[in-house]
MIVO-223398 format. One record per atom (N, C-alpha, C): x, y, z; residue in three letters; residue number from 0. Coordinates in pm, whole numbers. Atoms other than C-alpha are relative to their C-alpha. Last residue first. Layout:
// residues N
REC    east   north      up  residu  num
REC       X       Y       Z     ALA  NUM
...
// end
This chain:
// residues 264
REC    east   north      up  residu  num
REC     119      39     -78     ARG  263
REC    -470    8648    7574     ARG  263
REC      40     -38     143     ARG  263
REC      82    -119     -23     GLY  262
REC    -221    8836    7358     GLY  262
REC    -127     -33      75     GLY  262
REC     126       8      75     THR  261
REC     -90    8506    7223     THR  261
REC     -84     126      15     THR  261
REC     103     -94     -44     TRP  260
REC     276    8525    7326     TRP  260
REC    -123     -10     -90     TRP  260
REC      88     -15     116     VAL  259
REC     494    8218    7283     VAL  259
REC    -117      88      44     VAL  259
REC     146       5     -18     PRO  258
REC     775    8239    7536     PRO  258
REC     -71      15    -133     PRO  258
REC      65    -124      41     ASP  257
REC    1134    8151    7443     ASP  257
REC    -150     -10      20     ASP  257
REC      36      -5     142     ARG  256
REC    1273    7861    7643     ARG  256
REC     -61     137     -31     ARG  256
REC    -113     -51      76     LYS  255
REC    1448    7812    7977     LYS  255
REC     -26      -8    -151     LYS  255
REC     -38     106      92     GLU  254
REC    1168    7598    8127     GLU  254
REC     116      41     -92     GLU  254
REC     -37     118     -79     ALA  253
REC    1132    7825    8430     ALA  253
REC      53    -112     -90     ALA  253
REC    -120     -32     -78     PHE  252
REC    1141    8137    8212     PHE  252
REC      48    -124      76     PHE  252
REC    -112      -5      94     ALA  251
REC     896    7987    7963     ALA  251
REC     131      29      74     ALA  251
REC     -35     138      38     ARG  250
REC     658    7890    8243     ARG  250
REC     123      -1     -90     ARG  250
REC     -59      65    -117     GLN  249
REC     661    8242    8391     GLN  249
REC      45    -143     -33     GLN  249
REC    -130     -61     -27     GLY  248
REC     607    8406    8053     GLY  248
REC      71     -67     117     GLY  248
REC     -92      48     103     GLU  247
REC     328    8161    7970     GLU  247
REC     140      57      22     GLU  247
REC     -41     135     -40     HIS  246
REC     158    8237    8302     HIS  246
REC      98     -58    -101     HIS  246
REC     -77     -13    -124     LEU  245
REC     151    8607    8221     LEU  245
REC      52    -136      45     LEU  245
REC    -136     -43      32     ASP  244
REC      46    8533    7863     ASP  244
REC      86      15     124     ASP  244
REC     -80     118      31     ASP  243
REC    -254    8332    7983     ASP  243
REC     145      39     -27     ASP  243
REC     -13      54     135     SER  242
REC    -388    8654    8131     SER  242
REC      76    -131      -7     SER  242
REC      90     115       7     GLY  241
REC    -527    8766    8466     GLY  241
REC      15     -79    -129     GLY  241
REC     -19      83    -118     TYR  240
REC    -239    8999    8553     TYR  240
REC     -93    -121       2     TYR  240
REC    -130      67       1     LEU  239
REC    -235    9136    8199     LEU  239
REC      11     -99     115     LEU  239
REC       5     104     103     ARG  238
REC    -608    9215    8189     ARG  238
REC     130     -80      -2     ARG  238
REC      91     104     -47     ASP  237
REC    -590    9397    8522     ASP  237
REC      -8    -114    -101     ASP  237
REC     -72      75    -104     VAL  236
REC    -285    9588    8403     VAL  236
REC     -86    -114      52     VAL  236
REC    -100      83      66     THR  235
REC    -460    9691    8082     THR  235
REC      79     -84      99     THR  235
REC      58     114      74     PRO  234
REC    -771    9804    8269     PRO  234
REC     104     -90     -65     PRO  234
REC     -12     -32     142     PHE  233
REC    -569   10016    8517     PHE  233
REC     -55    -119     -78     PHE  233
REC     104     -96      35     GLN  232
REC    -706    9956    8867     GLN  232
REC      15      59    -140     GLN  232
REC      56      39     130     ARG  231
REC    -507    9638    8918     ARG  231
REC    -112      93     -44     ARG  231
REC     139      38     -25     LYS  230
REC    -450    9719    9287     LYS  230
REC     -75     -35    -128     LYS  230
REC      -1     118     -87     THR  229
REC     -71    9713    9236     THR  229
REC    -143     -48      32     THR  229
REC     -58     117      67     VAL  228
REC     -99    9943    8935     VAL  228
REC     -15    -123      89     VAL  228
REC      94      42     103     ARG  227
REC    -341   10189    9093     ARG  227
REC      52    -121     -77     ARG  227
REC     114      67     -65     ASN  226
REC    -125   10202    9404     ASN  226
REC    -100     -49    -104     ASN  226
REC     -44     134     -37     LEU  225
REC     180   10280    9189     LEU  225
REC    -113     -78      68     LEU  225
REC     -10      80     121     ALA  224
REC       0   10574    9028     ALA  224
REC      39    -144      33     ALA  224
REC     135      21      50     ASP  223
REC    -108   10716    9363     ASP  223
REC       2     -89    -125     ASP  223
REC      63     103     -82     GLN  222
REC     240   10662    9505     GLN  222
REC    -141     -29     -47     GLN  222
REC     -59     132      14     PHE  221
REC     407   10846    9218     PHE  221
REC     -77    -105      77     PHE  221
REC    -111      19     -92     ARG  220
REC     169   11143    9216     ARG  220
REC      50    -144     -10     ARG  220
REC      26      56    -132     MET  219
REC     -47   11156    8905     MET  219
REC     125       4      87     MET  219
REC      71    -101     -79     ALA  218
REC     -64   11364    8586     ALA  218
REC     -27     -48     142     ALA  218
REC     -56    -134      22     GLU  217
REC     198   11174    8389     GLU  217
REC     -63     105      91     GLU  217
REC     -82     -41    -114     ALA  216
REC      87   10847    8549     ALA  216
REC      57     140     -17     ALA  216
REC      84     -43    -110     GLU  215
REC    -197   10802    8299     GLU  215
REC      81      55     117     GLU  215
REC      91    -108      39     ARG  214
REC      22   10792    7990     ARG  214
REC     -77      55     120     ARG  214
REC     -79    -120      30     VAL  213
REC     307   10589    8138     VAL  213
REC     -91     119     -29     VAL  213
REC     -60     -50    -125     ILE  212
REC      67   10338    8296     ILE  212
REC      76     130     -26     ILE  212
REC     104     -60     -83     GLU  211
REC    -140   10304    7978     GLU  211
REC      58      57     129     GLU  211
REC      48    -124      60     LYS  210
REC     163   10256    7755     LYS  210
REC    -108      67      85     LYS  210
REC    -102    -104      -7     ILE  209
REC     330   10005    7985     ILE  209
REC     -54     132     -53     ILE  209
REC      -6     -47    -138     ALA  208
REC       9    9804    8027     ALA  208
REC     103     112      15     ALA  208
REC     122     -77     -26     ALA  207
REC     -42    9783    7650     ALA  207
REC       2      58     142     ALA  207
REC     -11    -129      69     TYR  206
REC     318    9678    7596     TYR  206
REC    -120      89      31     TYR  206
REC     -94     -80     -80     VAL  205
REC     275    9408    7862     VAL  205
REC      19     137     -65     VAL  205
REC      73     -45    -119     LEU  204
REC     -37    9280    7687     LEU  204
REC      90      82      92     LEU  204
REC      88    -114      28     PRO  203
REC     147    9273    7355     PRO  203
REC     -76      51     122     PRO  203
REC     130      25     -62     PRO  202
REC     434    9053    7482     PRO  202
REC     -97     118     -17     PRO  202
REC      14     -19    -144     GLY  201
REC     728    9080    7240     GLY  201
REC    -141     -19      49     GLY  201
REC     -29     127     -67     SER  200
REC     790    8934    6895     SER  200
REC     -20       8     151     SER  200
REC     103      97      38     GLU  199
REC     619    9228    6724     GLU  199
REC      19    -131      76     GLU  199
REC     115     -24     -85     LEU  198
REC     850    9460    6918     LEU  198
REC    -113     -99     -29     LEU  198
REC     -39      28    -138     LEU  197
REC    1157    9308    6755     LEU  197
REC    -117      18      94     LEU  197
REC       2     146     -16     ARG  196
REC     978    9303    6421     ARG  196
REC      45     -42     141     ARG  196
REC     139      44      -9     ALA  195
REC     905    9675    6456     ALA  195
REC     -10    -151      19     ALA  195
REC      48     -35    -133     LEU  194
REC    1270    9750    6532     LEU  194
REC    -144     -47      19     LEU  194
REC     -73      85     -96     ASP  193
REC    1385    9564    6223     ASP  193
REC     -51      25     142     ASP  193
REC      61     133       3     TRP  192
REC    1109    9737    6025     TRP  192
REC      71     -97      93     TRP  192
REC     130     -12     -67     ALA  191
REC    1231   10081    6132     ALA  191
REC     -71    -136       4     ALA  191
REC     -26      -8    -144     ARG  190
REC    1586    9980    6042     ARG  190
REC    -131      12      78     ARG  190
REC     -41     133     -47     ALA  189
REC    1474    9866    5696     ALA  189
REC      24       0     150     ALA  189
REC     120      84      -8     LEU  188
REC    1287   10192    5642     LEU  188
REC      33    -139      51     LEU  188
REC      98     -45    -100     LEU  187
REC    1586   10405    5732     LEU  187
REC    -117     -96      13     LEU  187
REC      21     105    -100     ASP  186
REC    1861   10212    5551     ASP  186
REC    -116      30      93     ASP  186
REC      44     123      64     GLY  185
REC    1869   10417    5231     GLY  185
REC     -30    -114      95     GLY  185
REC     135     -13      57     PRO  184
REC    1880   10742    5426     PRO  184
REC     -53    -129     -61     PRO  184
REC      -8     -54     135     ALA  183
REC    2181   10626    5630     ALA  183
REC    -140       5     -60     ALA  183
REC     -52      92     100     CYS  182
REC    2102   10565    5995     CYS  182
REC       7      70    -135     CYS  182
REC     -17     -71     127     ILE  181
REC    2037   10750    6318     ILE  181
REC      60     -98    -100     ILE  181
REC    -118      28      79     GLU  180
REC    1904   10582    6632     GLU  180
REC      -3      78    -130     GLU  180
REC     -61     124     -49     ARG  179
REC    1660   10624    6918     ARG  179
REC     129     -31     -75     ARG  179
REC     -17      99     105     VAL  178
REC    1577   10989    6845     VAL  178
REC      72    -122      57     VAL  178
REC     122       2      81     LEU  177
REC    1437   11232    7100     LEU  177
REC       4    -112    -102     LEU  177
REC      84     117     -25     GLY  176
REC    1707   11146    7353     GLY  176
REC    -129      -4     -78     GLY  176
REC     102     -35     -99     TRP  175
REC    1868   11491    7370     TRP  175
REC     -96    -115      26     TRP  175
REC     -69     -39    -123     ALA  174
REC    2185   11367    7196     ALA  174
REC    -100      33     110     ALA  174
REC     -39     122     -70     LYS  173
REC    1968   11188    6939     LYS  173
REC      69      34     133     LYS  173
REC     123      65     -46     ALA  172
REC    1799   11513    6839     ALA  172
REC      32    -128      77     ALA  172
REC      44     -69    -121     GLU  171
REC    2140   11681    6823     GLU  171
REC    -126     -64      57     GLU  171
REC    -101      24    -103     THR  170
REC    2267   11419    6581     THR  170
REC     -39      69     131     THR  170
REC      27     129     -63     ALA  169
REC    1943   11429    6381     ALA  169
REC      99     -30     113     ALA  169
REC     -15     118      83     ASP  168
REC    1980   11799    6309     ASP  168
REC     -22    -128      79     ASP  168
REC    -102      87     -56     PHE  167
REC    1851   12115    6471     PHE  167
REC       0    -131     -78     PHE  167
REC     -12     134      55     TRP  166
REC    1662   12411    6329     TRP  166
REC     107     -79      75     TRP  166
REC    -119      35      78     ARG  165
REC    1579   12715    6538     ARG  165
REC      -5    -144     -49     ARG  165
REC      42      64     124     GLY  164
REC    1226   12812    6641     GLY  164
REC     116     -49     -84     GLY  164
REC     -79     -48     114     THR  163
REC    1378   13048    6896     THR  163
REC     -48     -56    -133     THR  163
REC      -7    -146       3     LEU  162
REC    1128   13024    7183     LEU  162
REC      78      55    -120     LEU  162
REC     132     -64      14     LEU  161
REC    1019   12661    7134     LEU  161
REC      11     151     -20     LEU  161
REC      58      39     128     LEU  160
REC    1364   12515    7066     LEU  160
REC    -135      67     -23     LEU  160
REC     -83     -49     109     ASP  159
REC    1531   12708    7348     ASP  159
REC     -66     -29    -134     ASP  159
REC      30    -142      13     MET  158
REC    1241   12636    7581     MET  158
REC      83      65    -110     MET  158
REC     134     -17      57     ALA  157
REC    1270   12263    7521     ALA  157
REC     -31     148     -23     ALA  157
REC     -10      41     140     VAL  156
REC    1645   12271    7581     VAL  156
REC    -135      20     -69     VAL  156
REC     -64    -109      72     HIS  155
REC    1596   12473    7899     HIS  155
REC      23     -34    -147     HIS  155
REC      82    -121      12     TYR  154
REC    1339   12227    8032     TYR  154
REC      66     106     -87     TYR  154
REC     -15     -98    -108     PRO  153
REC    1546   11914    7968     PRO  153
REC     -75     130     -28     PRO  153
REC    -138     -49      -6     VAL  152
REC    1398   11681    7702     VAL  152
REC      11      98     117     VAL  152
REC     -89      90      74     ARG  151
REC    1087   11463    7667     ARG  151
REC     147      39      13     ARG  151
REC       4     130     -66     LYS  150
REC     849   11615    7922     LYS  150
REC      95    -100     -66     LYS  150
REC     -67      -8    -131     PRO  149
REC     942   11969    7818     PRO  149
REC      -4    -130      79     PRO  149
REC    -144      -7      10     LEU  148
REC     856   11863    7457     LEU  148
REC      69      14     136     LEU  148
REC     -75     127       3     LYS  147
REC     504   11738    7519     LYS  147
REC     151      17      14     LYS  147
REC      40      91    -106     ILE  146
REC     302   12040    7631     ILE  146
REC      95    -119       8     ILE  146
REC     -19     -72    -125     SER  145
REC     468   12313    7426     SER  145
REC     -38     -86     120     SER  145
REC    -141       7     -37     ALA  144
REC     495   12060    7144     ALA  144
REC      27      73     131     ALA  144
REC     -28     135     -49     ALA  143
REC     116   12018    7138     ALA  143
REC     146     -13      44     ALA  143
REC      76      35    -120     ASP  142
REC      61   12394    7117     ASP  142
REC      34    -138      55     ASP  142
REC      -6     145      24     ALA  141
REC     334   12508    6883     ALA  141
REC     -66     -66     120     ALA  141
REC     -62      85    -101     VAL  140
REC     220   12867    6930     VAL  140
REC       0    -145     -48     VAL  140
REC      93      93     -64     THR  139
REC     152   13134    6671     THR  139
REC      77     -92      92     THR  139
REC      88     -62     -98     GLY  138
REC     316   13450    6541     GLY  138
REC    -102     -93      62     GLY  138
REC     124     -39      68     SER  137
REC     464   13310    6223     SER  137
REC    -105      50      99     SER  137
REC     -32     -97     105     ARG  136
REC     819   13302    6356     ARG  136
REC    -123      44     -77     ARG  136
REC     -27    -130     -61     ILE  135
REC     711   13136    6681     ILE  135
REC      21     107    -105     ILE  135
REC     125     -73     -17     GLU  134
REC     561   12849    6478     GLU  134
REC      22     141      56     GLU  134
REC     -10    -138      48     PRO  133
REC     909   12744    6365     PRO  133
REC    -126      84      21     PRO  133
REC     134     -45     -39     LEU  132
REC     931   12426    6577     LEU  132
REC      -8     149     -37     LEU  132
REC      20    -136     -51     ALA  131
REC    1229   12266    6407     ALA  131
REC    -144      17      44     ALA  131
REC     116     -23     -84     PHE  130
REC    1381   11936    6292     PHE  130
REC     -10     147      40     PHE  130
REC     -14    -127     -72     THR  129
REC    1620   11810    6029     THR  129
REC    -132      33      67     THR  129
REC     117     -57     -67     ALA  128
REC    1660   11455    5897     ALA  128
REC      35     131      70     ALA  128
REC      40    -126      64     THR  127
REC    1950   11394    5657     THR  127
REC    -119      66      69     THR  127
REC    -107     -98     -21     GLU  126
REC    2118   11129    5872     GLU  126
REC     -37     136     -56     GLU  126
REC    -104      -3     101     SER  125
REC    1785   10947    5862     SER  125
REC     105     103      38     SER  125
REC     -16    -114      91     ALA  124
REC    1590   10912    6181     ALA  124
REC     111     -23    -100     ALA  124
REC    -126      23      70     VAL  123
REC    1446   10644    6407     VAL  123
REC       9     106    -109     VAL  123
REC     -31     -71     123     ILE  122
REC    1182   10753    6656     ILE  122
REC     135     -47     -52     ILE  122
REC    -141      12      36     LEU  121
REC    1013   10545    6926     LEU  121
REC      23      70    -133     LEU  121
REC     -70      50    -118     ASP  120
REC     682   10592    7107     ASP  120
REC     150      -9     -22     ASP  120
REC     -44     139      12     ALA  119
REC     514   10812    6847     ALA  119
REC      76     -40     127     ALA  119
REC     111      85     -41     SER  118
REC     329   11129    6946     SER  118
REC      33    -148     -14     SER  118
REC      -4       9    -145     LEU  117
REC     656   11325    6931     LEU  117
REC    -114     -86      55     LEU  117
REC    -107      93     -38     ALA  116
REC     667   11245    6560     ALA  116
REC       7     -18     151     ALA  116
REC      47     134      35     LEU  115
REC     329   11415    6516     LEU  115
REC     104    -104      38     LEU  115
REC      98      36    -103     GLU  114
REC     452   11721    6705     GLU  114
REC     -56    -140     -26     GLU  114
REC     -77      40    -117     LEU  113
REC     754   11723    6474     LEU  113
REC     -93     -38     115     LEU  113
REC     -66     126      33     GLY  112
REC     523   11723    6174     GLY  112
REC      84     -51     115     GLY  112
REC      89     110     -33     GLY  111
REC     306   11988    6339     GLY  111
REC      57    -135     -37     GLY  111
REC     133     -42     -38     GLY  110
REC     600   12225    6320     GLY  110
REC     -85    -118      45     GLY  110
REC      11    -125     -75     CYS  109
REC     897   12059    6157     CYS  109
REC    -145      31      33     CYS  109
REC     104      36     -97     CYS  108
REC    1024   11732    6019     CYS  108
REC     -17     120      91     CYS  108
REC      51    -108     -84     ILE  107
REC    1232   11792    5706     ILE  107
REC    -117     -47      87     ILE  107
REC      12    -138      44     GLY  106
REC    1416   11491    5567     GLY  106
REC     -58      94     104     GLY  106
REC     -86     -34     112     ASN  105
REC    1338   11133    5660     ASN  105
REC     -18     147     -32     ASN  105
REC      -9    -139      44     ILE  104
REC    1191   11040    5997     ILE  104
REC     105      17    -110     ILE  104
REC    -122       4      79     ALA  103
REC    1073   10686    6070     ALA  103
REC      13     133     -72     ALA  103
REC      -7    -101     105     ALA  102
REC     817   10707    6351     ALA  102
REC     135     -11     -69     ALA  102
REC    -135     -43      35     ILE  101
REC     753   10388    6551     ILE  101
REC     -10     105    -111     ILE  101
REC      -6     -67     129     VAL  100
REC     418   10325    6721     VAL  100
REC     142      52     -20     VAL  100
REC    -116     -82      37     PRO   99
REC     381   10075    7005     PRO   99
REC     -12      57    -141     PRO   99
REC     -93      78      81     LYS   98
REC      30    9961    7100     LYS   98
REC     116      89     -40     LYS   98
REC     -90      72     -89     ASN   97
REC    -192   10097    7379     ASN   97
REC      91     -97     -75     ASN   97
REC     -89      64      97     LEU   96
REC    -375   10365    7183     LEU   96
REC     111     -68      78     LEU   96
REC     -21     143     -25     ASN   95
REC    -640   10428    7448     ASN   95
REC      81     -70    -108     ASN   95
REC       4      59    -134     PRO   94
REC    -754   10765    7317     PRO   94
REC      31    -149      -2     PRO   94
REC      72     126      12     LEU   93
REC    -630   10915    6989     LEU   93
REC      -3     -71     136     LEU   93
REC     109       6     -97     GLU   92
REC    -535   11273    7075     GLU   92
REC     -78    -131      -7     GLU   92
REC     -22     -85    -118     GLN   91
REC    -195   11319    6912     GLN   91
REC    -107     -15     107     GLN   91
REC     -66      62    -114     LEU   90
REC    -212   11021    6678     LEU   90
REC      -7      81     129     LEU   90
REC      56     129     -39     GLY   89
REC    -440   11087    6381     GLY   89
REC      57     -63     125     GLY   89
REC     -84     111      42     GLY   88
REC    -229   11359    6223     GLY   88
REC     -43    -136      49     GLY   88
REC     -89     -28     113     PHE   87
REC    -398   11636    6420     PHE   87
REC      90    -120     -31     PHE   87
REC     -61    -131      -1     GLY   86
REC    -666   11490    6648     GLY   86
REC      96      16    -117     GLY   86
REC    -127      -2     -73     GLY   85
REC    -715   11117    6666     GLY   85
REC      63     136      13     GLY   85
REC       7      70    -127     VAL   84
REC   -1085   11094    6581     VAL   84
REC     130      10      80     VAL   84
REC      31     142      -6     GLY   83
REC   -1076   11352    6306     GLY   83
REC      19     -58     139     GLY   83
REC    -120      76      32     TYR   82
REC    -907   11687    6248     TYR   82
REC     -24    -151       3     TYR   82
REC      12     140     -41     ASP   81
REC   -1241   11870    6235     ASP   81
REC     122     -78     -47     ASP   81
REC      97      87      66     GLY   80
REC   -1168   12243    6214     GLY   80
REC       5    -143      53     GLY   80
REC      73      66    -108     ASP   79
REC    -986   12473    6458     ASP   79
REC    -108     -92     -57     ASP   79
REC    -100      57     -91     VAL   78
REC    -723   12570    6200     VAL   78
REC     -67     -69     118     VAL   78
REC     -12     -75    -124     ALA   77
REC   -1005   12617    5951     ALA   77
REC      98     -68      94     ALA   77
REC     -14      91    -114     ASP   76
REC    -950   12476    5603     ASP   76
REC      21      82     127     ASP   76
REC     122      15     -78     GLY   75
REC   -1076   12747    5365     GLY   75
REC       5     -99     114     GLY   75
REC     113      38      83     GLY   74
REC    -832   12778    5078     GLY   74
REC    -127     -29      77     GLY   74
REC      35    -117      80     ALA   73
REC    -577   12972    5281     ALA   73
REC    -121     -27     -87     ALA   73
REC      58     -98     -92     ALA   72
REC    -584   12686    5531     ALA   72
REC     -43     126     -76     ALA   72
REC     137      44     -26     ALA   71
REC    -531   12439    5247     ALA   71
REC     -71      96      94     ALA   71
REC      76     -26     123     LYS   70
REC    -229   12640    5139     LYS   70
REC    -145     -43      17     LYS   70
REC      39    -141       2     LEU   69
REC    -105   12646    5500     LEU   69
REC     -77      36    -126     LEU   69
REC      -2     -44     139     ASP   68
REC    -105   12265    5521     ASP   68
REC     -53     143      -8     ASP   68
REC     126     -49      52     TRP   67
REC     -27   12198    5888     TRP   67
REC      16      55    -141     TRP   67
REC     113     -33     -85     GLY   66
REC     286   12004    5966     GLY   66
REC    -122      43     -76     GLY   66
REC     -18    -134     -55     PRO   65
REC     610   12020    5771     PRO   65
REC    -115      43      90     PRO   65
REC     125     -77      -6     CYS   64
REC     610   11641    5725     CYS   64
REC      30     138      58     CYS   64
REC      86      89     -78     PHE   63
REC     875   11382    5647     PHE   63
REC    -137      66       9     PHE   63
REC      92     -37    -107     PHE   62
REC    1012   11589    5365     PHE   62
REC     -55    -122      72     PHE   62
REC     -19    -138     -44     LYS   61
REC    1312   11568    5132     LYS   61
REC     -85      36     122     LYS   61
REC    -121     -18     -80     ASP   60
REC    1356   11194    5078     ASP   60
REC      10     139      63     ASP   60
REC     -99     -98      45     GLY   59
REC    1017   11090    4947     GLY   59
REC     115      15      96     GLY   59
REC     -57      24     131     GLU   58
REC     713   10919    5098     GLU   58
REC      98     111     -37     GLU   58
REC      48     -91     104     ALA   57
REC     653   10951    5468     ALA   57
REC      71     -31    -131     ALA   57
REC    -106     -51      86     ARG   56
REC     676   10704    5755     ARG   56
REC     -61      95    -102     ARG   56
REC      45    -119      73     LEU   55
REC     466   10588    6050     LEU   55
REC     119      55     -77     LEU   55
REC    -108     -88      45     ILE   54
REC     538   10231    6160     ILE   54
REC     -63     116     -75     ILE   54
REC      16     -82     119     ALA   53
REC     275   10045    6361     ALA   53
REC     127      79     -27     ALA   53
REC     -95    -111      12     VAL   52
REC     304    9752    6602     VAL   52
REC     -31      78    -127     VAL   52
REC     -71     -27    -125     ARG   51
REC      70    9481    6735     ARG   51
REC      87     125      -4     ARG   51
REC    -111     -93      25     LEU   50
REC    -200    9409    6478     LEU   50
REC      65      38     132     LEU   50
REC    -102      74      74     SER   49
REC    -422    9099    6514     SER   49
REC     120      88     -36     SER   49
REC     -82      80     -91     ASP   48
REC    -624    9264    6790     ASP   48
REC     109     -78     -72     ASP   48
REC     -23     129      64     ASP   47
REC    -750    9529    6548     ASP   47
REC      96     -83      85     ASP   47
REC     111      91     -29     ASP   46
REC    -892    9818    6751     ASP   46
REC      17    -139     -60     ASP   46
REC      23      17    -144     ARG   45
REC    -577   10030    6774     ARG   45
REC    -100    -113      29     ARG   45
REC    -118      69     -53     PHE   44
REC    -492    9978    6408     PHE   44
REC     -18     -30     148     PHE   44
REC      15     139      40     ASP   43
REC    -848   10074    6313     ASP   43
REC     118     -85      46     ASP   43
REC     110      57     -79     ARG   42
REC    -815   10393    6517     ARG   42
REC     -19    -147     -34     ARG   42
REC     -56      36    -131     PHE   41
REC    -475   10454    6357     PHE   41
REC    -108     -50      96     PHE   41
REC     -99     107      14     VAL   40
REC    -623   10437    6008     VAL   40
REC      54     -43     136     VAL   40
REC      74     124      23     ALA   39
REC    -931   10642    6101     ALA   39
REC      96    -118     -12     ALA   39
REC      68      38    -124     GLY   38
REC    -715   10914    6252     GLY   38
REC     -75    -131     -15     GLY   38
REC    -103      54     -89     MET   37
REC    -492   10920    5945     MET   37
REC     -62     -44     132     MET   37
REC     -35     134      48     VAL   36
REC    -799   10961    5723     VAL   36
REC     103     -64      92     VAL   36
REC     113      89     -31     ARG   35
REC    -922   11251    5935     ARG   35
REC      27    -143     -46     ARG   35
REC      -3      28    -143     SER   34
REC    -580   11416    5923     SER   34
REC    -113     -95      39     SER   34
REC    -107      97     -24     THR   33
REC    -574   11388    5545     THR   33
REC       6     -40     146     THR   33
REC      43     129      55     ALA   32
REC    -913   11559    5517     ALA   32
REC     104    -108      24     ALA   32
REC     102      61     -85     LEU   31
REC    -812   11839    5754     LEU   31
REC     -40    -138     -51     LEU   31
REC     121     -80      -6     ASP   30
REC    -487   11917    5574     ASP   30
REC    -104     -75      83     ASP   30
REC     125      65     -40     ILE   29
REC    -148   11763    5643     ILE   29
REC    -114     101       4     ILE   29
REC      75     -80     -97     ALA   28
REC     171   11867    5465     ALA   28
REC    -138     -62      23     ALA   28
REC      66      84    -101     ASN   27
REC     353   11583    5290     ASN   27
REC     -64      83     112     ASN   27
REC     -74      -3    -127     ALA   26
REC     583   11832    5111     ALA   26
REC     -59     -89     109     ALA   26
REC    -142      17      17     LYS   25
REC     497   11806    4743     LYS   25
REC      72     -20     133     LYS   25
REC     -93     -96      61     PRO   24
REC     317   11581    4742     PRO   24
REC     -54     142       8     PRO   24
REC      79    -114      46     ARG   23
REC      92   11396    4987     ARG   23
REC      95     106     -57     ARG   23
REC     -46     -27     137     ASP   22
REC     221   11049    5063     ASP   22
REC     -88     109     -60     ASP   22
REC      57    -129      40     LEU   21
REC     201   10973    5436     LEU   21
REC      59      37    -136     LEU   21
REC     -82     -94      78     THR   20
REC     285   10604    5470     THR   20
REC     -80     125     -34     THR   20
REC      87    -109      44     VAL   19
REC     145   10376    5742     VAL   19
REC      87     105     -68     VAL   19
REC     -77    -116      46     GLU   18
REC     321   10043    5791     GLU   18
REC     -96     102     -57     GLU   18
REC      66     -87      98     LEU   17
REC     121    9794    5996     LEU   17
REC      90     117     -32     LEU   17
REC     -55    -136      14     ILE   16
REC     300    9510    6174     ILE   16
REC     -76      74    -109     ILE   16
REC      73     -85     -94     ALA   15
REC     124    9193    6300     ALA   15
REC      48     145      -5     ALA   15
REC      23      60    -130     GLY   14
REC     229    8985    6001     GLY   14
REC     -83      90      88     GLY   14
REC     -80     123       0     GLU   13
REC     327    9221    5724     GLU   13
REC     -12     -60     138     GLU   13
REC      -2      87    -118     ARG   12
REC      80    9497    5645     ARG   12
REC      90    -121     -23     ARG   12
REC     -53     131      38     ARG   11
REC     108    9789    5412     ARG   11
REC      13     -82     126     ARG   11
REC     -34      93    -106     THR   10
REC     -87   10114    5437     THR   10
REC      53    -130     -61     THR   10
REC      -9     139      44     ARG    9
REC    -108   10417    5214     ARG    9
REC      34     -87     119     ARG    9
REC     -54      94     -97     ILE    8
REC    -231   10763    5314     ILE    8
REC      -3    -140     -60     ILE    8
REC    -139     -41     -30     PRO    7
REC    -280   11046    5066     PRO    7
REC      67     -91     102     PRO    7
REC     -18     -73    -125     SER    6
REC    -585   10849    4948     SER    6
REC     144      47      15     SER    6
REC     -28    -139      35     GLU    5
REC    -664   10742    4593     GLU    5
REC      12      89     124     GLU    5
REC     -18     -24     143     THR    4
REC    -809   10416    4729     THR    4
REC      13     149     -27     THR    4
REC    -101    -103      20     LEU    3
REC    -762   10406    5107     LEU    3
REC      28      25    -148     LEU    3
REC     -38       1     141     ASN    2
REC   -1079   10219    5199     ASN    2
REC      95     115     -27     ASN    2
REC      70     -92      88     ILE    1
REC   -1088   10187    5578     ILE    1
REC      52     -13    -142     ILE    1
REC     -70    -128      16     MET    0
REC    -969    9876    5762     MET    0
REC     -76      88     -99     MET    0
// end
C-alpha cells in the first residue's frame, strides 16, 4: 500500500476489510492532491487479492464531503487537472474495481461528495446526513451525477434534484433507494463494519462477476449481455466458472454446510 504519513487519507485494515477515512479539515473537501491519493489507495485495494471489501467514511460529524475544494481551485487547482488514476475521489473512473465498496455517510454530502457516494455499491447513512447537488446554483453541471443519478432513481426525481439543487435528508434518500439503511450517528461506523463483515464472508469471485456484469451491461442490450455471460466472455465470469470456489459452493450446498471461500 502507499505511504499515507501526514496524508488527508487514513486507512485501517481488519481481515479482508479496508477502511478508508477522508480527514481533511474543515469540511473534507477534495483537492487534486487528495484525489490522487484516494485513487492510489483504491487502486491498491483493487489489486490486493487479500482484500475483499472497502468502507469509505469521513472524519467528523458535520461533513462527509462537499466535493471539490473551491479554495484550492482559487489557489490554482484546475478543475480539469490531474485527479489521479481513479478520477475524482479515486472511485468514479477506476477501471475494473470488482470488489464491493460501502460508503458511510455522516453529515453533509453534496456536489462531488454525493457523486463520490454514488460510486460506492452500498450506502449507509446517519440520521443527520443531508444531500444535494447544488452545482446548478453556481452555474456549472454535476457531470457524474447527471450520468449516474437517472440510473439510480426515477427520471423525474433525478431531474428534480439536478435542476433545483435542493437539499434532501436521509429519509428521502432511503425512500428513493439511494441509501440501504439509516442509523443513529454513533452507530454509523459499526453498522458499516457489520455490513462489510457480511460481505467479507461471501464469495469474492461471485462479487467480482456481479460488478463486472452490472457495469458492462449498462450499455448493452439484454440478450447481448446475457450471451456474453453464458459464453464466459466476461473475464470475471470465466474465472468464476472455472474456479475451486464454484465447486466448493456446490459441495457445501449438497453437504448442508457453510462454504469456505478461497477466491480461487
